C-alpha positions as CSV (number, residue, x, y, z in Angstrom):
1,M,84.0,65.1,98.6
2,V,84.5,68.9,98.5
3,E,82.9,71.1,95.9
4,I,84.8,74.1,94.4
5,I,84.1,76.3,91.5
6,P,85.8,79.2,89.6
7,F,84.5,82.7,89.9
8,K,84.6,86.2,88.6
9,A,87.0,87.9,90.9
10,L,86.7,91.5,92.1
11,R,90.1,93.1,91.9
12,F,91.7,96.6,92.1
13,N,91.8,98.2,88.7
14,T,95.5,98.4,88.3
15,L,98.3,96.2,86.8
16,K,101.0,98.2,88.5
17,N,103.0,96.3,91.1
18,E,104.0,99.4,92.9
19,E,100.4,100.4,93.2
20,I,98.9,97.1,94.3
21,S,101.6,96.9,97.0
22,R,100.1,99.9,98.7
23,L,96.5,98.7,98.3
24,V,96.6,95.3,100.1
25,S,96.9,94.6,103.9
26,P,97.4,91.7,106.2
27,P,94.2,89.8,107.3
28,Y,92.0,91.8,109.5
29,D,92.6,89.9,112.7
30,I,96.4,90.5,112.9
31,I,96.2,94.3,112.2
32,S,97.2,96.3,115.2
33,P,95.6,99.8,115.8
34,S,98.9,101.4,114.9
35,Q,99.4,99.3,111.7
36,K,95.9,100.2,110.7
37,E,96.8,103.8,110.7
38,E,100.0,103.2,108.9
39,L,98.0,101.2,106.1
40,K,95.7,104.1,105.6
41,T,98.7,106.4,104.8
42,F,99.8,104.1,102.0
43,S,96.7,104.9,99.9
44,E,93.2,106.3,100.4
45,N,92.0,103.2,98.7
46,N,93.8,100.7,100.9
47,I,91.7,97.6,101.6
48,V,91.9,98.2,105.4
49,R,89.2,100.9,104.9
50,L,86.9,98.0,104.0
51,I,88.0,95.3,106.3
52,L,88.3,97.4,109.4
53,P,85.9,100.3,108.6
54,E,85.1,103.2,110.9
55,D,81.9,104.9,112.0
56,E,81.0,108.0,110.2
57,K,78.7,110.9,111.3
58,D,75.4,109.5,109.9
59,R,76.2,105.8,109.7
60,D,77.8,102.9,111.5
61,K,81.0,101.3,110.4
62,Y,79.4,98.5,108.4
63,E,77.2,100.9,106.5
64,S,80.4,102.9,105.9
65,A,82.2,100.0,104.5
66,K,79.3,99.3,102.1
67,N,79.2,102.8,100.9
68,T,82.9,102.9,100.4
69,L,82.8,99.6,98.5
70,N,80.0,100.9,96.2
71,F,81.9,104.1,95.6
72,W,85.0,102.2,94.6
73,I,83.2,100.0,92.2
74,G,81.2,102.8,90.7
75,N,84.4,104.8,90.1
76,N,86.2,101.9,88.6
77,I,88.7,101.7,91.5
78,L,87.5,98.1,91.8
79,K,86.5,96.1,88.7
80,L,84.8,92.7,88.2
81,E,86.6,90.2,85.9
82,S,84.7,89.4,82.8
83,N,85.3,85.5,83.0
84,E,85.3,82.9,85.7
85,A,88.7,81.6,86.8
86,F,90.9,80.0,89.5
87,Y,94.0,81.9,90.5
88,V,97.5,80.5,91.2
89,F,99.0,82.2,94.3
90,E,102.6,82.1,95.3
91,E,103.7,83.6,98.7
92,S,107.4,84.0,99.5
93,F,108.8,85.0,102.9
94,I,112.2,85.4,104.6
95,D,113.0,82.6,107.1
96,N,116.3,82.7,108.8
97,G,117.7,85.1,106.2
98,K,116.5,83.1,103.2
99,W,113.6,83.5,100.8
100,K,111.3,80.5,100.9
101,N,107.9,80.1,99.2
102,F,104.8,78.0,98.9
103,T,102.2,77.7,96.1
104,A,98.4,77.7,96.4
105,F,95.4,78.4,94.3
106,I,92.3,80.5,94.9
107,G,88.6,79.6,94.2
108,L,85.2,79.2,95.8
109,T,84.4,76.4,98.2
110,K,80.8,75.2,98.8
111,I,80.0,75.8,102.5
112,E,79.3,72.6,104.3
113,E,78.4,71.7,107.9
114,Y,81.3,70.2,109.8
115,E,79.5,66.9,110.4
116,S,79.9,66.1,106.7
117,L,83.8,65.9,107.3
118,K,84.2,67.7,103.9
119,I,85.4,70.9,105.7
120,L,87.4,70.2,108.9
121,R,88.0,72.6,111.6
122,H,90.7,72.4,114.3
123,E,90.0,75.3,116.7
124,Y,87.1,76.8,118.7
125,T,86.1,80.3,117.8
126,L,85.1,83.4,119.7
127,S,81.7,85.0,119.4
128,K,82.7,88.6,119.2
129,P,84.9,88.3,116.0
130,K,82.1,86.2,114.5
131,E,79.5,88.9,115.2
132,D,81.8,91.7,113.7
133,R,82.6,89.7,110.5
134,L,78.8,88.8,110.1
135,N,77.8,92.4,110.2
136,L,80.3,93.4,107.6
137,L,79.3,90.4,105.3
138,R,75.6,91.4,105.7
139,A,76.4,94.9,104.7
140,A,78.9,94.4,101.9
141,N,78.0,91.0,100.5
142,T,81.8,90.5,99.9
143,N,84.6,88.2,100.9
144,F,87.6,90.5,101.2
145,G,90.0,88.0,102.6
146,L,90.8,84.2,102.0
147,I,89.9,81.2,104.2
148,Y,93.4,79.4,104.3
149,T,92.8,75.6,103.8
150,L,95.0,72.6,103.4
151,Y,94.5,69.7,101.1
152,N,96.4,66.5,100.2
153,D,97.9,66.5,96.8
154,Q,100.2,63.6,97.5
155,N,100.6,62.7,93.8
156,K,101.2,66.3,92.9
157,K,98.8,66.4,90.0
158,I,97.3,69.8,90.9
159,Q,100.8,71.1,91.9
160,E,102.1,70.2,88.4
161,L,99.4,72.2,86.8
162,L,99.9,75.2,89.1
163,E,103.7,75.1,88.4
164,H,103.0,75.0,84.6
165,Y,101.1,78.4,85.0
166,K,104.0,79.8,87.0
167,L,106.2,79.6,84.0
168,S,104.2,82.4,82.5
169,K,104.4,86.1,83.3
170,P,102.3,86.8,86.5
171,I,99.5,89.3,86.8
172,Y,101.2,90.7,89.9
173,D,104.7,90.2,91.3
174,F,105.2,92.6,94.3
175,I,106.5,93.1,97.9
176,P,103.7,94.6,100.0
177,E,104.3,97.9,101.5
178,Y,103.3,96.7,104.9
179,N,106.1,94.0,105.1
180,N,109.3,93.9,103.0
181,E,109.8,90.3,104.1
182,L,106.8,89.0,102.1
183,K,106.4,88.7,98.3
184,F,103.1,87.9,96.3
185,K,102.7,86.6,92.8
186,I,99.4,85.6,91.1
187,W,98.4,84.0,87.8
188,K,94.9,83.4,86.3
189,I,93.6,79.9,85.2
190,A,90.9,80.6,82.7
191,D,91.2,77.6,80.4
192,E,88.1,75.5,80.7
193,N,89.9,72.3,80.4
194,D,92.3,73.2,83.3
195,I,89.5,74.4,85.4
196,K,87.7,71.1,85.0
197,K,90.9,69.2,85.7
198,V,91.3,71.1,89.0
199,I,87.7,70.5,90.0
200,D,88.0,66.8,89.3
201,L,91.2,66.3,91.1
202,M,89.8,68.1,94.2
203,E,86.6,66.0,94.2
204,N,88.0,63.3,96.4
205,N,89.6,65.7,98.9
206,N,88.5,67.2,102.2
207,L,89.7,70.6,103.4
208,L,91.3,71.4,106.7
209,I,90.8,75.1,107.7
210,A,94.2,76.4,108.7
211,D,93.3,80.0,109.3
212,G,89.9,81.7,108.9
213,H,87.6,79.7,111.2
214,H,85.7,82.9,112.2
215,R,85.2,83.9,108.6
216,Y,84.1,80.4,107.6
217,E,81.5,80.1,110.3
218,T,80.4,83.6,109.6
219,S,79.8,82.6,105.9
220,R,77.9,79.5,107.0
221,I,75.6,81.6,109.3
222,F,75.1,84.2,106.4
223,K,74.3,81.3,104.0
224,H,71.5,80.1,106.4
225,E,70.1,83.6,106.8
226,V,69.9,84.2,103.1
227,K,68.6,80.7,102.4
228,E,65.7,81.3,104.9
229,K,64.8,84.7,103.1
230,R,65.0,83.0,99.7
231,K,62.8,80.1,100.9
232,N,60.0,82.7,101.9
233,T,60.4,84.3,98.5
234,E,60.2,80.9,96.7
235,I,57.0,80.1,98.6
236,N,55.4,83.3,97.5
237,L,56.5,82.9,93.8
238,G,55.2,79.3,93.7
239,K,56.4,75.9,92.5
240,T,57.3,77.0,89.0
241,F,60.1,79.2,90.2
242,I,61.5,76.5,92.4
243,E,61.6,73.9,89.7
244,A,63.2,76.3,87.3
245,N,65.9,77.2,89.7
246,Q,66.8,73.8,91.1
247,A,70.3,73.9,89.5
248,F,71.0,77.5,90.2
249,V,74.3,78.3,91.9
250,Y,73.5,80.6,94.9
251,P,76.5,82.9,95.4
252,E,76.1,82.9,99.3
253,D,76.6,79.1,99.3
254,Y,80.2,79.6,98.6
255,V,83.2,81.2,100.3
256,L,86.4,82.7,99.0
257,T,89.2,80.2,99.7
258,M,93.0,79.6,99.4
259,Y,93.9,75.9,98.8
260,V,97.4,74.9,99.9
261,N,98.9,71.4,99.4
262,F,100.3,70.5,102.7
263,N,102.8,68.1,101.2
264,Q,105.0,71.2,100.2
265,E,107.9,72.3,102.1
266,N,107.7,75.7,103.9
267,I,104.2,75.2,105.4
268,K,104.8,76.4,108.9
269,I,102.8,76.5,112.2
270,L,104.1,79.0,114.7
271,P,103.2,78.6,118.4
272,T,100.8,80.9,120.1
273,H,102.1,82.0,123.5
274,R,99.9,83.0,126.5
275,L,100.0,86.2,128.5
276,I,98.0,85.8,131.8
277,K,96.6,88.2,134.3
278,F,95.4,86.8,137.6
279,E,92.6,88.3,139.7
280,N,94.9,88.5,142.8
281,D,98.7,88.8,143.6
282,I,100.3,85.4,143.0
283,D,103.2,83.7,144.8
284,F,105.1,82.2,142.0
285,E,107.2,80.0,144.2
286,K,103.9,78.3,145.3
287,I,103.1,77.8,141.6
288,K,106.4,76.2,141.1
289,D,105.7,73.9,144.0
290,E,102.3,72.8,142.3
291,L,103.9,72.2,138.9
292,H,106.9,70.3,140.6
293,K,104.6,67.3,141.4
294,Y,104.3,66.5,137.7
295,F,107.1,68.5,135.9
296,Y,110.8,68.8,136.2
297,I,111.5,72.4,137.0
298,E,114.8,74.1,135.6
299,S,115.6,77.7,136.0
300,Y,116.9,79.8,133.0
301,S,119.9,81.0,135.0
302,A,121.0,77.4,135.9
303,I,120.9,76.3,132.2
304,F,122.3,79.4,130.5
305,G,124.1,81.1,133.4
306,G,123.7,84.6,134.8
307,K,121.0,85.8,137.1
308,F,119.0,87.5,134.2
309,L,117.1,89.6,136.8
310,K,118.4,93.3,136.6
311,D,116.5,95.9,134.4
312,S,119.8,96.4,132.6
313,D,119.6,92.9,131.3
314,F,116.6,93.7,129.2
315,T,118.2,95.8,126.4
316,S,117.2,94.8,123.0
317,S,120.2,92.6,122.5
318,K,119.6,90.8,125.7
319,K,116.0,90.3,124.8
320,D,117.1,88.7,121.6
321,D,119.6,86.5,123.4
322,A,116.9,85.4,125.8
323,A,114.5,84.6,123.0
324,F,117.1,82.6,121.2
325,N,118.0,80.6,124.3
326,I,114.4,79.8,125.1
327,L,113.6,78.8,121.6
328,D,116.6,76.6,121.5
329,F,115.6,74.9,124.7
330,M,112.0,74.4,123.5
331,S,113.0,73.1,120.1
332,K,115.4,70.5,121.5
333,S,112.8,69.4,124.0
334,K,110.3,68.9,121.1
335,K,112.8,67.0,119.0
336,N,113.4,64.6,122.0
337,G,109.6,64.0,122.4
338,K,109.3,65.9,125.6
339,K,106.5,68.2,126.6
340,S,108.1,71.5,127.8
341,F,106.8,75.0,128.8
342,C,108.7,78.1,129.6
343,F,107.2,80.4,132.3
344,Y,108.2,84.0,132.7
345,D,106.8,86.0,135.6
346,K,106.7,89.6,136.4
347,S,109.6,89.3,138.8
348,K,111.7,88.4,135.9
349,N,112.1,84.8,136.8
350,I,112.3,82.4,133.8
351,F,111.9,78.7,134.4
352,F,111.2,75.6,132.2
353,C,108.8,72.8,133.3
354,T,109.0,69.5,131.5
355,L,106.3,66.8,131.9
356,K,107.8,63.7,133.9
357,E,105.3,61.2,132.6
358,K,103.0,60.8,129.6
359,I,99.8,62.6,130.0
360,N,97.6,59.6,129.9
361,A,99.5,58.3,133.0
362,L,98.3,61.4,134.8
363,Y,94.7,61.2,133.7
364,G,94.3,57.5,134.2
365,S,92.4,55.1,131.9
366,S,89.4,57.3,131.5
367,K,91.1,59.4,128.8
368,E,93.4,56.8,127.5
369,N,91.7,56.6,124.1
370,D,92.2,60.3,123.7
371,F,96.0,60.2,124.2
372,E,96.7,62.0,120.9
373,F,94.3,64.8,121.8
374,E,95.3,65.1,125.5
375,N,99.1,64.9,124.6
376,L,98.9,68.2,122.6
377,D,100.9,70.9,124.3
378,V,98.2,73.5,124.1
379,R,95.8,70.9,125.6
380,I,98.2,70.0,128.4
381,L,98.7,73.8,129.2
382,H,94.9,74.6,129.4
383,S,93.3,71.3,130.7
384,F,96.0,70.1,132.9
385,I,98.1,73.0,134.1
386,L,95.6,76.0,134.1
387,E,92.4,74.2,134.8
388,E,93.7,71.5,137.2
389,L,97.0,72.3,138.9
390,L,96.5,76.1,139.0
391,K,92.7,76.1,139.3
392,K,92.7,77.9,142.7
393,Y,94.5,80.8,141.0
394,K,91.6,82.7,139.3
395,I,92.7,83.9,135.8
396,K,91.2,87.4,135.0
397,N,92.4,87.5,131.3
398,I,94.4,85.6,128.8
399,D,95.9,87.3,125.8
400,F,97.9,85.7,122.9
401,T,101.0,86.5,120.9
402,H,103.1,84.7,118.4
403,S,106.3,86.7,119.3
404,L,108.5,85.4,122.0
405,P,110.3,88.8,122.3
406,E,106.9,90.3,122.8
407,V,106.2,88.0,125.8
408,I,109.5,89.0,127.4
409,E,108.8,92.8,126.6
410,K,105.2,92.8,127.9
411,I,105.9,91.0,131.2
412,T,109.0,93.1,131.8
413,L,107.2,96.4,131.6
414,K,106.9,98.1,135.0
415,N,103.1,98.8,134.7
416,T,102.4,95.6,132.8
417,D,98.8,94.3,132.5
418,Y,100.2,90.7,132.8
419,D,101.6,88.5,135.6
420,L,102.8,85.5,133.6
421,G,103.9,84.6,130.2
422,I,103.8,81.0,129.1
423,I,105.8,79.9,126.0
424,L,105.0,76.7,124.3
425,N,105.7,74.6,121.1
426,A,103.4,74.5,118.1
427,P,101.7,71.3,117.0
428,E,102.7,69.5,113.8
429,I,100.4,69.8,110.7
430,K,99.9,65.9,110.6
431,D,98.6,66.1,114.2
432,V,96.2,68.9,113.5
433,E,94.9,67.0,110.4
434,S,94.6,63.6,112.3
435,L,92.6,65.2,115.1
436,S,90.3,67.2,112.9
437,L,89.4,63.9,111.1
438,K,88.4,62.5,114.4
439,G,86.2,65.4,115.2
440,K,88.5,66.8,117.9
441,V,88.6,70.6,118.3
442,M,91.6,72.4,119.8
443,P,91.5,75.2,122.3
444,Q,91.2,78.7,120.9
445,K,94.4,80.2,119.4
446,S,96.2,76.8,119.2
447,T,97.9,77.4,115.8
448,Y,99.3,80.1,113.8
449,F,99.9,79.2,110.2
450,Y,102.6,81.4,108.7
451,P,102.9,83.3,106.6
452,K,99.4,84.7,106.1
453,P,98.1,85.6,102.6
454,C,97.3,89.4,102.1
455,S,93.7,90.7,101.9
456,G,92.4,92.7,99.0
457,L,94.3,91.1,96.1
458,I,91.5,88.8,95.0
459,M,87.9,89.4,96.3
460,Y,84.5,87.8,95.9
461,K,81.5,90.0,95.5
462,M,78.2,88.0,95.7
463,D,75.7,90.3,94.2
464,L,77.4,91.4,91.1
């Protein structure tokens, strides 16, 4: 179903682990302004200068990225590999004090429309990030980061081949400078027989985009733009050119992709919590009254003891205690098949609300066939709580975070920009896949697959 091919990778011209550790970065969309500045101090050639470029005196940031990229290539800071290959990729991370890892491989995926069901999405995207990434792609003709996809290797045929390569010495084996709780290793698959084997084994798979929806859709738009320009050129050159190039592989038809077998352990989805600002002052007791019609309401203090209201209760250790207690409650609720949310308002009140009935009982028979979709925590939050129960309270802004302590900290600040934090559980991978196959698309920022791969380790330049 899905078409993948090997490619000539663009890589930093170094084999030193300590050097590459200072050149890579997190994906562009999770880099804060302060981290961006820190990354720039690691090396004048850190990839952040390309993925988050800045305006210069006589050019905009996208033109600046193009010039920097060309300078790095021209000065052999970046080099193009001499042969086409796939790459084995291992990412290790610390979870609860222990190192864990998962294995993937990297190649190019032919860009498809979602209707084909070869490439599955699970989240809606935002227009502003797509516009930004499209402008960068137009200028640089390069994929600097990876589309993170999941595939089903239930028989472990591909996994066995990848594990075989992992017995040899890796090209890189390093802990990135930006996070000492991550580790990356990479190996090259250049053997033609092994390349063919991987391609053949992937033929009957489809791919679920776990992370990188904006980049995938950007690449899809870019492909159509270039195709239209190419079409006009082919018309001018005549029929002979078209016939001669029917089997030609057009580089913009493909996107740089990381393929992860979701049957492995240690593939994690973290929840994405909400930080909400209302247009007007809110009476949170009235919000509780609205929720109480359909949810059991339990206060934090009643469950865990203590008032938990004084500013002195928000030292770092207390924040950690609160985060642990909240996560413990939410985890137990999920294991028991319940739908629970934790609300934390700017008056330092923490309360849990747990759905009394199944969601289809509240909606009635009209949505009964969509029970799996409507029963998602993030769907209940947006469609039922925010858009139905609390619709009279106009929301000015919603921000997102994966850190529960960050929710507590940002709501606790005296001059906070937020009125309410809502903590929720993450969906399961099997549910995300099932809904994607049915064509269901979840609200924005529904999932956060962890950990993310780095940017800048393996790149795809389309016009070299």
